[in-house]
C-alpha atoms as a printed R data frame, in Angstrom:
    type eleno elety resid chain resno       x      y       z
1   ATOM     1    CA   MET     A     1  13.587 46.093 -19.844
2   ATOM     2    CA   GLN     A     2  12.645 44.044 -16.815
3   ATOM     3    CA   PHE     A     3   9.029 43.262 -16.074
4   ATOM     4    CA   SER     A     4   7.675 42.974 -12.572
5   ATOM     5    CA   ARG     A     5   5.676 39.762 -13.116
6   ATOM     6    CA   PRO     A     6   6.581 36.583 -14.977
7   ATOM     7    CA   LEU     A     7   4.678 35.628 -18.101
8   ATOM     8    CA   LEU     A     8   1.971 33.139 -17.252
9   ATOM     9    CA   SER     A     9  -0.191 31.123 -19.607
10  ATOM    10    CA   ILE     A    10  -3.758 31.801 -18.524
11  ATOM    11    CA   THR     A    11  -6.984 30.964 -20.317
12  ATOM    12    CA   LEU     A    12  -9.969 33.263 -20.532
13  ATOM    13    CA   VAL     A    13 -12.639 32.447 -17.995
14  ATOM    14    CA   GLY     A    14 -16.217 33.692 -17.917
15  ATOM    15    CA   ALA     A    15 -17.516 35.388 -14.817
16  ATOM    16    CA   LEU     A    16 -21.064 36.450 -14.070
17  ATOM    17    CA   ALA     A    17 -21.577 39.241 -11.542
18  ATOM    18    CA   LEU     A    18 -24.648 39.173  -9.327
19  ATOM    19    CA   ALA     A    19 -26.348 42.042  -7.542
20  ATOM    20    CA   GLY     A    20 -26.376 44.301 -10.581
21  ATOM    21    CA   ALA     A    21 -22.734 44.053 -11.695
22  ATOM    22    CA   GLY     A    22 -22.344 42.244 -14.997
23  ATOM    23    CA   GLY     A    23 -19.572 41.573 -17.447
24  ATOM    24    CA   ALA     A    24 -16.518 39.393 -17.725
25  ATOM    25    CA   VAL     A    25 -13.729 39.098 -15.198
26  ATOM    26    CA   LEU     A    26 -10.298 38.146 -16.462
27  ATOM    27    CA   ALA     A    27  -7.719 36.272 -14.421
28  ATOM    28    CA   GLN     A    28  -4.551 38.175 -13.582
29  ATOM    29    CA   GLY     A    29  -2.348 35.281 -12.618
30  ATOM    30    CA   GLY     A    30  -2.037 32.967  -9.689
31  ATOM    31    CA   GLY     A    31  -1.200 34.169  -6.248
32  ATOM    32    CA   GLY     A    32   1.928 32.937  -4.517
33  ATOM    33    CA   SER     A    33   2.378 32.044  -0.901
34  ATOM    34    CA   ALA     A    34   4.179 35.287  -0.110
35  ATOM    35    CA   VAL     A    35   2.545 38.152  -1.989
36  ATOM    36    CA   PRO     A    36   4.052 41.574  -1.248
37  ATOM    37    CA   VAL     A    37   1.885 44.576  -0.467
38  ATOM    38    CA   ASP     A    38   1.600 46.617  -3.662
39  ATOM    39    CA   ALA     A    39   1.169 50.311  -2.889
40  ATOM    40    CA   SER     A    40   3.431 51.758  -5.588
41  ATOM    41    CA   GLY     A    41   0.784 54.152  -6.910
42  ATOM    42    CA   SER     A    42   1.635 53.536 -10.569
43  ATOM    43    CA   PHE     A    43  -0.757 54.574 -13.313
44  ATOM    44    CA   GLU     A    44  -2.460 51.435 -14.601
45  ATOM    45    CA   VAL     A    45  -3.909 50.806 -18.049
46  ATOM    46    CA   SER     A    46  -5.670 47.459 -18.330
47  ATOM    47    CA   GLY     A    47  -7.332 45.541 -21.140
48  ATOM    48    CA   VAL     A    48  -4.751 46.256 -23.868
49  ATOM    49    CA   LEU     A    49  -5.273 43.754 -26.710
50  ATOM    50    CA   VAL     A    50  -2.343 42.627 -28.865
51  ATOM    51    CA   ASP     A    51  -2.104 40.131 -31.745
52  ATOM    52    CA   VAL     A    52   1.449 39.861 -33.090
53  ATOM    53    CA   LYS     A    53   3.356 37.506 -35.375
54  ATOM    54    CA   GLY     A    54   7.103 36.906 -35.223
55  ATOM    55    CA   LYS     A    55   9.821 34.596 -36.439
56  ATOM    56    CA   ASP     A    56   9.563 32.611 -33.177
57  ATOM    57    CA   THR     A    57   7.745 32.597 -29.852
58  ATOM    58    CA   ASP     A    58  10.093 35.000 -28.050
59  ATOM    59    CA   ALA     A    59  10.081 37.514 -30.889
60  ATOM    60    CA   ALA     A    60   6.291 37.502 -31.071
61  ATOM    61    CA   ARG     A    61   5.950 37.917 -27.311
62  ATOM    62    CA   THR     A    62   8.492 40.751 -27.114
63  ATOM    63    CA   GLY     A    63   6.799 42.501 -30.008
64  ATOM    64    CA   GLY     A    64   3.427 42.140 -28.309
65  ATOM    65    CA   TRP     A    65   4.696 43.745 -25.122
66  ATOM    66    CA   ARG     A    66   6.238 46.608 -27.100
67  ATOM    67    CA   ILE     A    67   2.923 47.275 -28.795
68  ATOM    68    CA   ALA     A    68   1.121 47.067 -25.439
69  ATOM    69    CA   GLN     A    69   3.417 49.804 -24.088
70  ATOM    70    CA   ARG     A    70   2.622 52.103 -26.997
71  ATOM    71    CA   LYS     A    71  -1.114 51.483 -26.853
72  ATOM    72    CA   GLY     A    72  -1.105 51.854 -23.083
73  ATOM    73    CA   TRP     A    73   0.626 55.218 -23.262
74  ATOM    74    CA   GLU     A    74  -1.864 56.483 -25.841
75  ATOM    75    CA   ILE     A    75  -4.763 55.415 -23.622
76  ATOM    76    CA   LEU     A    76  -3.170 57.001 -20.519
77  ATOM    77    CA   SER     A    77  -2.438 60.321 -22.238
78  ATOM    78    CA   GLN     A    78  -5.977 60.416 -23.634
79  ATOM    79    CA   ARG     A    79  -7.375 59.729 -20.177
80  ATOM    80    CA   LEU     A    80  -5.316 62.381 -18.371
81  ATOM    81    CA   THR     A    81  -5.031 65.172 -20.945
82  ATOM    82    CA   GLY     A    82  -7.770 64.534 -23.475
83  ATOM    83    CA   THR     A    83  -5.349 64.103 -26.374
84  ATOM    84    CA   LYS     A    84  -3.232 61.175 -27.494
85  ATOM    85    CA   SER     A    85   0.561 61.400 -27.422
86  ATOM    86    CA   THR     A    86   3.339 59.042 -28.484
87  ATOM    87    CA   LEU     A    87   6.810 58.286 -27.150
88  ATOM    88    CA   SER     A    88   9.754 56.295 -28.396
89  ATOM    89    CA   ASP     A    89  10.301 52.741 -27.185
90  ATOM    90    CA   SER     A    90  13.411 53.783 -25.231
91  ATOM    91    CA   ALA     A    91  11.425 56.486 -23.400
92  ATOM    92    CA   LEU     A    92   8.621 54.029 -22.656
93  ATOM    93    CA   ASP     A    93  11.147 51.537 -21.274
94  ATOM    94    CA   SER     A    94  12.044 54.062 -18.574
95  ATOM    95    CA   LEU     A    95   8.384 54.762 -17.776
96  ATOM    96    CA   VAL     A    96   6.933 51.265 -17.640
97  ATOM    97    CA   THR     A    97   7.235 49.645 -14.197
98  ATOM    98    CA   GLY     A    98   5.402 46.407 -14.966
99  ATOM    99    CA   VAL     A    99   3.313 44.403 -17.409
100 ATOM   100    CA   ILE     A   100   0.358 42.368 -16.105
101 ATOM   101    CA   VAL     A   101  -0.672 39.299 -18.065
102 ATOM   102    CA   GLU     A   102  -4.465 39.147 -17.913
103 ATOM   103    CA   ARG     A   103  -4.820 36.547 -20.667
104 ATOM   104    CA   GLU     A   104  -2.458 35.185 -23.300
105 ATOM   105    CA   GLN     A   105  -2.215 32.514 -25.966
106 ATOM   106    CA   ILE     A   106   1.247 31.605 -27.248
107 ATOM   107    CA   GLY     A   107   1.932 29.870 -30.593
108 ATOM   108    CA   PRO     A   108   5.132 29.013 -32.482
109 ATOM   109    CA   THR     A   109   5.060 32.350 -34.344
110 ATOM   110    CA   ARG     A   110   2.049 34.190 -32.915
111 ATOM   111    CA   TYR     A   111   1.218 35.925 -29.656
112 ATOM   112    CA   VAL     A   112  -2.360 36.897 -28.693
113 ATOM   113    CA   ALA     A   113  -2.874 38.485 -25.283
114 ATOM   114    CA   ARG     A   114  -4.792 40.895 -23.129
115 ATOM   115    CA   LEU     A   115  -2.303 42.873 -21.035
116 ATOM   116    CA   GLY     A   116  -2.156 45.586 -18.406
117 ATOM   117    CA   VAL     A   117   0.638 48.173 -18.315
118 ATOM   118    CA   LEU     A   118   1.906 50.068 -15.249
119 ATOM   119    CA   PHE     A   119   3.548 53.498 -15.701
120 ATOM   120    CA   ASP     A   120   5.634 55.363 -13.144
121 ATOM   121    CA   ARG     A   121   3.302 57.981 -11.695
122 ATOM   122    CA   ASN     A   122   5.826 60.777 -11.121
123 ATOM   123    CA   LYS     A   123   7.610 60.433 -14.478
124 ATOM   124    CA   ALA     A   124   4.394 60.091 -16.470
125 ATOM   125    CA   GLY     A   125   2.822 63.062 -14.698
126 ATOM   126    CA   ALA     A   126   5.858 65.230 -15.409
127 ATOM   127    CA   ILE     A   127   5.818 64.367 -19.131
128 ATOM   128    CA   LEU     A   128   2.059 64.913 -19.491
129 ATOM   129    CA   GLY     A   129   2.060 67.998 -17.275
130 ATOM   130    CA   VAL     A   130  -0.598 66.758 -14.857
131 ATOM   131    CA   SER     A   131  -0.684 66.677 -11.081
132 ATOM   132    CA   THR     A   132   0.077 63.303  -9.491
133 ATOM   133    CA   GLN     A   133  -0.977 64.242  -5.970
134 ATOM   134    CA   VAL     A   134  -3.799 62.163  -4.480
135 ATOM   135    CA   THR     A   135  -5.583 63.407  -1.358
136 ATOM   136    CA   GLN     A   136  -6.019 60.387   0.867
137 ATOM   137    CA   SER     A   137  -7.830 59.571   4.062
138 ATOM   138    CA   PRO     A   138  -6.058 59.063   7.403
139 ATOM   139    CA   PRO     A   139  -4.391 55.622   7.687
140 ATOM   140    CA   MET     A   140  -7.051 52.910   7.879
141 ATOM   141    CA   LEU     A   141  -6.213 49.448   9.245
142 ATOM   142    CA   LEU     A   142  -7.609 46.876   6.795
143 ATOM   143    CA   VAL     A   143  -8.886 43.585   8.220
144 ATOM   144    CA   PRO     A   144  -9.439 40.991   5.411
145 ATOM   145    CA   LEU     A   145 -11.962 38.563   6.943
146 ATOM   146    CA   GLU     A   146 -12.660 35.403   4.926
147 ATOM   147    CA   PHE     A   147 -15.325 32.798   5.670
148 ATOM   148    CA   SER     A   148 -14.749 29.508   3.873
149 ATOM   149    CA   GLY     A   149 -16.137 26.167   4.977
150 ATOM   150    CA   GLY     A   150 -17.946 27.881   7.828
151 ATOM   151    CA   VAL     A   151 -14.711 29.105   9.458
152 ATOM   152    CA   GLY     A   152 -13.697 32.770   9.699
153 ATOM   153    CA   ARG     A   153 -10.016 33.626   9.265
154 ATOM   154    CA   VAL     A   154  -7.941 36.787   9.035
155 ATOM   155    CA   PHE     A   155  -4.285 35.931   9.633
156 ATOM   156    CA   GLU     A   156  -4.746 32.706  11.617
157 ATOM   157    CA   ARG     A   157  -3.914 30.910   8.363
158 ATOM   158    CA   GLU     A   158  -2.924 32.209   4.956
159 ATOM   159    CA   THR     A   159  -6.006 32.998   2.857
160 ATOM   160    CA   ALA     A   160  -6.612 33.874  -0.779
161 ATOM   161    CA   TRP     A   161  -8.523 36.963   0.386
162 ATOM   162    CA   ALA     A   162  -5.510 38.377   2.255
163 ATOM   163    CA   ARG     A   163  -3.259 37.674  -0.743
164 ATOM   164    CA   ALA     A   164  -5.717 39.453  -3.031
165 ATOM   165    CA   TRP     A   165  -5.661 42.580  -0.859
166 ATOM   166    CA   ASN     A   166  -1.866 42.550  -0.758
167 ATOM   167    CA   ARG     A   167  -1.581 42.552  -4.546
168 ATOM   168    CA   PHE     A   168  -4.236 45.273  -4.911
169 ATOM   169    CA   ARG     A   169  -2.662 48.463  -6.301
170 ATOM   170    CA   SER     A   170  -4.036 51.130  -3.993
171 ATOM   171    CA   GLY     A   171  -1.818 54.070  -4.919
172 ATOM   172    CA   GLY     A   172  -4.563 55.707  -6.961
173 ATOM   173    CA   SER     A   173  -7.203 55.288  -4.255
174 ATOM   174    CA   THR     A   174  -8.262 58.029  -1.865
175 ATOM   175    CA   ILE     A   175  -8.217 55.467   0.964
176 ATOM   176    CA   ASP     A   176  -4.885 55.052   2.740
177 ATOM   177    CA   TYR     A   177  -5.032 51.309   3.405
178 ATOM   178    CA   LEU     A   178  -2.733 50.005   6.133
179 ATOM   179    CA   ARG     A   179  -2.308 46.357   5.102
180 ATOM   180    CA   LEU     A   180  -0.574 43.814   7.320
181 ATOM   181    CA   ARG     A   181   1.513 40.877   6.164
182 ATOM   182    CA   GLY     A   182   0.153 38.548   8.837
183 ATOM   183    CA   THR     A   183   3.534 37.879  10.445
184 ATOM   184    CA   GLY     A   184   4.750 38.341  14.011
185 ATOM   185    CA   PRO     A   185   1.971 39.404  16.404
186 ATOM   186    CA   ASP     A   186  -0.522 40.188  13.603
187 ATOM   187    CA   ALA     A   187  -2.342 36.861  13.952
188 ATOM   188    CA   LEU     A   188  -2.839 37.464  17.699
189 ATOM   189    CA   LEU     A   189  -3.839 41.112  17.594
190 ATOM   190    CA   VAL     A   190  -5.942 41.086  14.406
191 ATOM   191    CA   ASN     A   191  -8.022 37.918  14.169
192 ATOM   192    CA   ALA     A   192 -11.597 36.878  13.426
193 ATOM   193    CA   GLY     A   193 -12.591 37.220  17.077
194 ATOM   194    CA   GLN     A   194 -11.289 40.789  17.261
195 ATOM   195    CA   THR     A   195 -13.753 41.878  14.553
196 ATOM   196    CA   LEU     A   196 -16.624 41.069  16.947
197 ATOM   197    CA   ARG     A   197 -15.316 43.212  19.806
198 ATOM   198    CA   ARG     A   198 -16.845 46.646  20.372
199 ATOM   199    CA   GLY     A   199 -14.574 47.870  23.156
200 ATOM   200    CA   ARG     A   200 -12.912 51.118  22.139
201 ATOM   201    CA   ASN     A   201  -9.974 50.622  24.505
202 ATOM   202    CA   TRP     A   202  -9.030 47.329  22.836
203 ATOM   203    CA   TRP     A   203  -9.330 48.781  19.354
204 ATOM   204    CA   ARG     A   204  -7.481 51.944  20.339
205 ATOM   205    CA   GLY     A   205  -4.553 49.884  21.605
206 ATOM   206    CA   ILE     A   206  -4.399 47.894  18.355
207 ATOM   207    CA   LEU     A   207  -4.719 50.956  16.123
208 ATOM   208    CA   ASP     A   208  -1.990 52.759  18.079
209 ATOM   209    CA   GLN     A   209   0.213 49.687  17.668
210 ATOM   210    CA   TYR     A   210   0.051 50.036  13.869
211 ATOM   211    CA   GLY     A   211  -0.326 53.814  13.607
212 ATOM   212    CA   ALA     A   212  -3.885 53.744  12.192
213 ATOM   213    CA   SER     A   213  -6.839 56.063  12.831
214 ATOM   214    CA   ASP     A   214  -9.726 53.692  12.103
215 ATOM   215    CA   VAL     A   215 -10.444 50.112  11.051
216 ATOM   216    CA   LEU     A   216 -11.957 48.844   7.788
217 ATOM   217    CA   ILE     A   217 -13.345 45.299   7.771
218 ATOM   218    CA   ALA     A   218 -13.575 43.739   4.303
219 ATOM   219    CA   GLU     A   219 -15.422 40.422   4.494
220 ATOM   220    CA   VAL     A   220 -16.010 37.701   1.910
221 ATOM   221    CA   GLN     A   221 -17.997 34.480   2.313
222 ATOM   222    CA   LEU     A   222 -17.069 31.839  -0.259
223 ATOM   223    CA   ARG     A   223 -19.484 29.063  -1.240
224 ATOM   224    CA   ARG     A   224 -18.433 26.289  -3.609
225 ATOM   225    CA   ASP     A   225 -20.992 24.011  -5.241
226 ATOM   226    CA   TYR     A   226 -18.391 21.263  -5.649
227 ATOM   227    CA   PRO     A   227 -14.579 21.081  -5.877
228 ATOM   228    CA   GLY     A   228 -13.398 22.874  -8.997
229 ATOM   229    CA   GLY     A   229 -16.912 24.075  -9.792
230 ATOM   230    CA   PRO     A   230 -18.681 27.447  -9.540
231 ATOM   231    CA   ILE     A   231 -17.830 29.770  -6.666
232 ATOM   232    CA   VAL     A   232 -20.143 32.409  -5.222
233 ATOM   233    CA   GLY     A   233 -18.555 35.154  -3.161
234 ATOM   234    CA   THR     A   234 -20.694 37.362  -0.911
235 ATOM   235    CA   PHE     A   235 -18.759 40.549  -0.136
236 ATOM   236    CA   ALA     A   236 -19.415 43.025   2.678
237 ATOM   237    CA   ALA     A   237 -17.511 46.182   3.611
238 ATOM   238    CA   SER     A   238 -17.831 47.974   6.947
239 ATOM   239    CA   HIS     A   239 -15.817 50.324   9.134
240 ATOM   240    CA   GLY     A   240 -15.271 51.066  12.796
241 ATOM   241    CA   PRO     A   241 -15.586 48.852  15.880
242 ATOM   242    CA   ASP     A   242 -19.381 48.754  15.400
243 ATOM   243    CA   ARG     A   243 -18.917 47.517  11.807
244 ATOM   244    CA   VAL     A   244 -21.035 50.240  10.212
245 ATOM   245    CA   PRO     A   245 -22.043 48.788   6.810
246 ATOM   246    CA   VAL     A   246 -20.737 50.468   3.654
247 ATOM   247    CA   THR     A   247 -21.695 48.038   0.875
248 ATOM   248    CA   ARG     A   248 -22.738 44.442   0.266
249 ATOM   249    CA   PHE     A   249 -22.894 42.472  -3.000
250 ATOM   250    CA   ALA     A   250 -22.250 39.052  -4.531
251 ATOM   251    CA   LEU     A   251 -20.159 37.812  -7.461
252 ATOM   252    CA   ARG     A   252 -19.966 34.420  -9.137
253 ATOM   253    CA   VAL     A   253 -17.474 32.593 -11.353
254 ATOM   254    CA   ASP     A   254 -18.123 29.339 -13.174
255 ATOM   255    CA   ASN     A   255 -14.667 27.829 -12.668
256 ATOM   256    CA   GLY     A   256 -12.841 27.102  -9.430
257 ATOM   257    CA   ASP     A   257  -9.576 28.232 -11.035
258 ATOM   258    CA   SER     A   258 -10.985 31.760 -11.299
259 ATOM   259    CA   LEU     A   259 -11.002 32.433  -7.548
260 ATOM   260    CA   ASP     A   260  -8.323 35.127  -7.815
261 ATOM   261    CA   ALA     A   261 -10.313 36.892 -10.551
262 ATOM   262    CA   LEU     A   262 -13.420 36.803  -8.358
263 ATOM   263    CA   LEU     A   263 -11.601 38.291  -5.376
264 ATOM   264    CA   ASP     A   264  -9.861 40.975  -7.450
265 ATOM   265    CA   ALA     A   265 -13.206 42.105  -8.868
266 ATOM   266    CA   GLY     A   266 -14.687 42.197  -5.359
267 ATOM   267    CA   ILE     A   267 -11.816 44.329  -4.041
268 ATOM   268    CA   GLU     A   268 -12.268 46.880  -6.824
269 ATOM   269    CA   ARG     A   269 -15.945 47.312  -5.945
270 ATOM   270    CA   ILE     A   270 -15.200 47.522  -2.217
271 ATOM   271    CA   ASP     A   271 -12.542 50.166  -2.849
272 ATOM   272    CA   ARG     A   272 -14.977 52.235  -4.923
273 ATOM   273    CA   ALA     A   273 -17.555 51.965  -2.133
274 ATOM   274    CA   TYR     A   274 -15.035 53.100   0.501
275 ATOM   275    CA   GLN     A   275 -13.975 56.042  -1.685
276 ATOM   276    CA   ALA     A   276 -17.604 57.068  -2.193
277 ATOM   277    CA   ALA     A   277 -18.226 56.842   1.567
278 ATOM   278    CA   LEU     A   278 -15.180 59.018   2.228
279 ATOM   279    CA   ALA     A   279 -16.314 61.616  -0.313
280 ATOM   280    CA   SER     A   280 -19.819 61.752   1.198
281 ATOM   281    CA   GLY     A   281 -18.519 62.081   4.759
282 ATOM   282    CA   ALA     A   282 -19.873 58.700   5.873
283 ATOM   283    CA   LEU     A   283 -16.404 57.298   6.587
284 ATOM   284    CA   ARG     A   284 -15.860 59.230   9.803
285 ATOM   285    CA   THR     A   285 -13.838 57.989  12.743
286 ATOM   286    CA   ASP     A   286 -15.859 57.202  15.849
287 ATOM   287    CA   ARG     A   287 -15.372 60.055  18.313
288 ATOM   288    CA   LEU     A   288 -15.064 57.559  21.179
289 ATOM   289    CA   LEU     A   289 -12.337 55.752  19.243
290 ATOM   290    CA   ALA     A   290 -10.488 58.969  18.461
291 ATOM   291    CA   ALA     A   291 -10.691 60.240  22.051
292 ATOM   292    CA   ARG     A   292  -7.949 59.397  24.509
293 ATOM   293    CA   PRO     A   293  -8.685 58.706  28.191
294 ATOM   294    CA   PRO     A   294  -7.709 61.656  30.394
295 ATOM   295    CA   ALA     A   295  -4.579 61.379  32.465
296 ATOM   296    CA   PRO     A   296  -5.283 60.518  36.113
297 ATOM   297    CA   LYS     A   297  -5.402 63.533  38.379
298 ATOM   298    CA   VAL     A   298  -3.044 63.663  41.335
299 ATOM   299    CA   GLU     A   299  -4.611 65.428  44.288
300 ATOM   300    CA   GLU     A   300  -2.257 67.635  46.241
301 ATOM   301    CA   THR     A   301  -2.368 67.272  50.030
302 ATOM   302    CA   PRO     A   302  -1.882 70.478  52.081
303 ATOM   303    CA   GLU     A   303   1.304 70.535  54.120
304 ATOM   304    CA   GLU     A   304  -0.618 70.802  57.395
305 ATOM   305    CA   GLU     A   305  -2.643 67.671  56.651
306 ATOM   306    CA   ALA     A   306   0.432 65.836  55.448
307 ATOM   307    CA   ALA     A   307   2.231 66.585  58.694
308 ATOM   308    CA   ASP     A   308  -0.671 65.293  60.814
309 ATOM   309    CA   ALA     A   309  -1.218 62.180  58.695
310 ATOM   310    CA   THR     A   310  -0.444 58.887  60.377
311 ATOM   311    CA   PRO     A   311   2.254 56.971  58.499
312 ATOM   312    CA   THR     A   312   1.281 53.598  57.117
313 ATOM   313    CA   PRO     A   313   3.491 50.601  56.500
314 ATOM   314    CA   THR     A   314   2.799 50.767  52.763
315 ATOM   315    CA   PRO     A   315   6.031 51.640  50.896
316 ATOM   316    CA   VAL     A   316   5.989 55.186  49.551
317 ATOM   317    CA   ALA     A   317   8.101 56.996  46.991
318 ATOM   318    CA   THR     A   318  11.244 58.542  48.418
319 ATOM   319    CA   SER     A   319  11.809 60.825  45.452
320 ATOM   320    CA   ALA     A   320   9.539 63.362  43.783
321 ATOM   321    CA   ALA     A   321  10.851 62.348  40.366
322 ATOM   322    CA   THR     A   322   8.633 60.128  38.229
323 ATOM   323    CA   THR     A   323  10.249 56.897  37.048
324 ATOM   324    CA   THR     A   324   9.107 55.294  33.805
325 ATOM   325    CA   LEU     A   325   9.856 51.587  33.567
326 ATOM   326    CA   SER     A   326   8.706 48.399  31.875
327 ATOM   327    CA   ILE     A   327   7.046 45.540  33.724
328 ATOM   328    CA   GLN     A   328   6.888 42.055  32.237
329 ATOM   329    CA   PHE     A   329   3.933 39.960  33.379
330 ATOM   330    CA   ASP     A   330   2.214 36.704  32.413
331 ATOM   331    CA   THR     A   331  -1.000 36.990  30.365
332 ATOM   332    CA   PRO     A   332  -2.634 33.556  30.006
333 ATOM   333    CA   SER     A   333  -5.931 35.181  28.972
334 ATOM   334    CA   ALA     A   334  -7.437 38.518  27.968
335 ATOM   335    CA   GLY     A   335  -8.914 38.933  31.426
336 ATOM   336    CA   SER     A   336  -5.487 38.664  33.042
337 ATOM   337    CA   VAL     A   337  -4.348 41.761  31.113
338 ATOM   338    CA   THR     A   338  -7.090 43.965  32.531
339 ATOM   339    CA   ALA     A   339  -6.705 42.479  35.998
340 ATOM   340    CA   SER     A   340  -2.934 43.061  36.100
341 ATOM   341    CA   GLU     A   341  -3.303 46.656  34.894
342 ATOM   342    CA   ALA     A   342  -5.930 47.341  37.571
343 ATOM   343    CA   GLN     A   343  -3.729 45.870  40.304
344 ATOM   344    CA   LEU     A   344  -0.734 47.944  39.209
345 ATOM   345    CA   ARG     A   345  -2.803 51.133  39.128
346 ATOM   346    CA   GLY     A   346  -3.895 50.411  42.686
347 ATOM   347    CA   VAL     A   347  -0.316 50.623  43.992
348 ATOM   348    CA   PRO     A   348   0.292 54.000  45.698
349 ATOM   349    CA   GLY     A   349   2.527 56.200  43.555
350 ATOM   350    CA   VAL     A   350   1.660 54.585  40.220
351 ATOM   351    CA   ARG     A   351   0.475 57.308  37.844
352 ATOM   352    CA   SER     A   352  -0.296 55.103  34.837
353 ATOM   353    CA   ALA     A   353  -0.019 51.477  33.729
354 ATOM   354    CA   THR     A   354  -0.608 50.648  30.053
355 ATOM   355    CA   THR     A   355   0.092 47.438  28.156
356 ATOM   356    CA   THR     A   356   2.360 48.266  25.196
357 ATOM   357    CA   SER     A   357   3.141 44.748  23.973
358 ATOM   358    CA   LEU     A   358   0.407 42.118  24.172
359 ATOM   359    CA   ALA     A   359   1.150 38.389  23.958
360 ATOM   360    CA   LEU     A   360  -1.817 36.298  25.021
361 ATOM   361    CA   GLY     A   361  -0.603 32.968  26.361
362 ATOM   362    CA   GLY     A   362   2.872 34.408  26.931
363 ATOM   363    CA   VAL     A   363   4.629 37.371  28.552
364 ATOM   364    CA   SER     A   364   3.317 40.884  27.873
365 ATOM   365    CA   VAL     A   365   4.973 44.212  28.630
366 ATOM   366    CA   MET     A   366   3.391 47.067  30.571
367 ATOM   367    CA   ARG     A   367   4.644 50.674  30.649
368 ATOM   368    CA   VAL     A   368   4.389 52.126  34.165
369 ATOM   369    CA   ALA     A   369   4.957 55.679  35.422
370 ATOM   370    CA   TYR     A   370   5.812 55.656  39.159
371 ATOM   371    CA   ASP     A   371   6.539 58.489  41.600
372 ATOM   372    CA   GLY     A   372   9.714 57.156  43.121
373 ATOM   373    CA   PRO     A   373  12.652 54.855  42.465
374 ATOM   374    CA   ILE     A   374  12.268 51.405  41.016
375 ATOM   375    CA   GLY     A   375  13.293 49.820  44.334
376 ATOM   376    CA   SER     A   376  10.294 51.331  46.109
377 ATOM   377    CA   LEU     A   377   7.925 49.947  43.483
378 ATOM   378    CA   ARG     A   378   9.524 46.523  43.843
379 ATOM   379    CA   ALA     A   379   8.985 46.599  47.603
380 ATOM   380    CA   ALA     A   380   5.369 47.682  47.143
381 ATOM   381    CA   LEU     A   381   4.685 44.823  44.709
382 ATOM   382    CA   GLU     A   382   6.332 42.250  46.947
383 ATOM   383    CA   GLY     A   383   4.194 43.513  49.809
384 ATOM   384    CA   ARG     A   384   1.130 42.709  47.701
385 ATOM   385    CA   GLY     A   385   2.170 39.108  47.114
386 ATOM   386    CA   TRP     A   386   4.034 39.392  43.765
387 ATOM   387    CA   GLN     A   387   7.307 37.627  43.039
388 ATOM   388    CA   VAL     A   388   9.541 40.344  41.566
389 ATOM   389    CA   GLN     A   389  12.849 40.207  39.675
390 ATOM   390    CA   GLU     A   390  14.583 43.525  39.065
391 ATOM   391    CA   GLY     A   391  16.642 44.474  36.031
392 ATOM   392    CA   VAL     A   392  17.885 47.723  34.526
393 ATOM   393    CA   GLY     A   393  14.680 49.767  34.121
394 ATOM   394    CA   VAL     A   394  12.496 46.655  34.086
395 ATOM   395    CA   LEU     A   395  10.677 44.425  36.564
396 ATOM   396    CA   ARG     A   396   9.525 40.853  35.978
397 ATOM   397    CA   ILE     A   397   6.527 40.028  38.153
398 ATOM   398    CA   ARG     A   398   4.774 36.714  38.753
399 ATOM   399    CA   ARG     A   399   2.046 35.461  40.986
400 ATOM   400    CA   PRO     A   400   3.310 32.666  43.295
401 ATOM   401    CA   ALA     A   401   2.119 29.205  42.339
402 ATOM   402    CA   PRO     A   402  -0.529 27.775  44.704
403 ATOM   403    CA   PRO     A   403   0.844 25.228  47.182
404 ATOM   404    CA   PRO     A   404   0.231 21.556  46.345
405 ATOM   405    CA   PRO     A   405  -2.672 19.927  48.176
406 ATOM   406    CA   PRO     A   406  -1.641 18.092  51.375
407 ATOM   407    CA   THR     A   407  -1.261 14.361  51.113
408 ATOM   408    CA   ASP     A   408  -2.295 11.998  53.889
409 ATOM   409    CA   ALA     A   409   0.616 10.352  55.668
410 ATOM   410    CA   PRO     A   410   0.606  6.557  55.454
411 ATOM   411    CA   LYS     A   411  -0.754  4.949  58.613
412 ATOM   412    CA   GLY     A   412   1.459  2.482  60.418
413 ATOM   413    CA   GLU     A   413   0.259 -1.026  60.816
């Protein structure tokens, strides 16, 4: 049988929980630089204790994992059906999808560990005769905001908080978390500054980009007394552009090596708070965020007035058909995006102009619906001072560079 995580030698660390949450937190292994998003939805049984002897290290370890499978299945069946059941080792091999090493001590002939066991949800549910369906919320974009050293980061740089959320097993949660990997445009669209914006149009564009209905902001502020020493994490969970608070608490660990354990414990409490808010109806999407702006109305001109109207030199559409095309334009700042959209909407015949691909400091793409052929729109833009290059279904527009300042001619002697 193959296990999903390598065996790691981890010592037990003590963790004190503040704000009313006590107990011990056990490390689950170190986080790598590229942690995949875990949303498998497996049944998880944690805290399985084993103490096994064998002829050598490998035999003792293998025997310990076998016993952990059996104990884990008994605990799972008791939890789901109320009665314990047993299965053969071969049947358990086909059910177990992973073993999590929470703590282990390895000797020449002895293996002592605290393990977690993951079981395939569909197979286990079919054997136990229980439903595996979980009613979840609409997709929620998760923003893991970490403050460390006085600096807030989301995906600007890799953080332990983002890695912790990616390894969180959310399949059993009623919240449908939409977690990003932080690659491509993620660092530009979802950053620490974006969490402070309240504009619904900005948030609606980002949520539509990722197919989400609302935004959840999970924040942690880390404070270290000294390198390698105690760490205090202050956690806060909120939702929506206005960051409506859901919960706030603090946790502490006595060892700097236990950062992952601290963050994992914080995520579990945040998830429970989000689920409780969803069940109580407090996790509702802002109606202004859910609403879409109405399509612009096109006023029809009576034929008599159209015949008497004085023609203007502004280029007009020569065809009643609406052309949909892409326009590439420079966006050195956020203000240039809004300004370019407003200028395009002011061109006669343009029904809509919406930015579909945002690249601040680079070239963004705007989707434009125009009543007429692409050549007419090019002429209209050139008449307004744009430099235009035409391609197949696309226009590249630029503002002309300002002329250089005049230089004084040298005077003759």
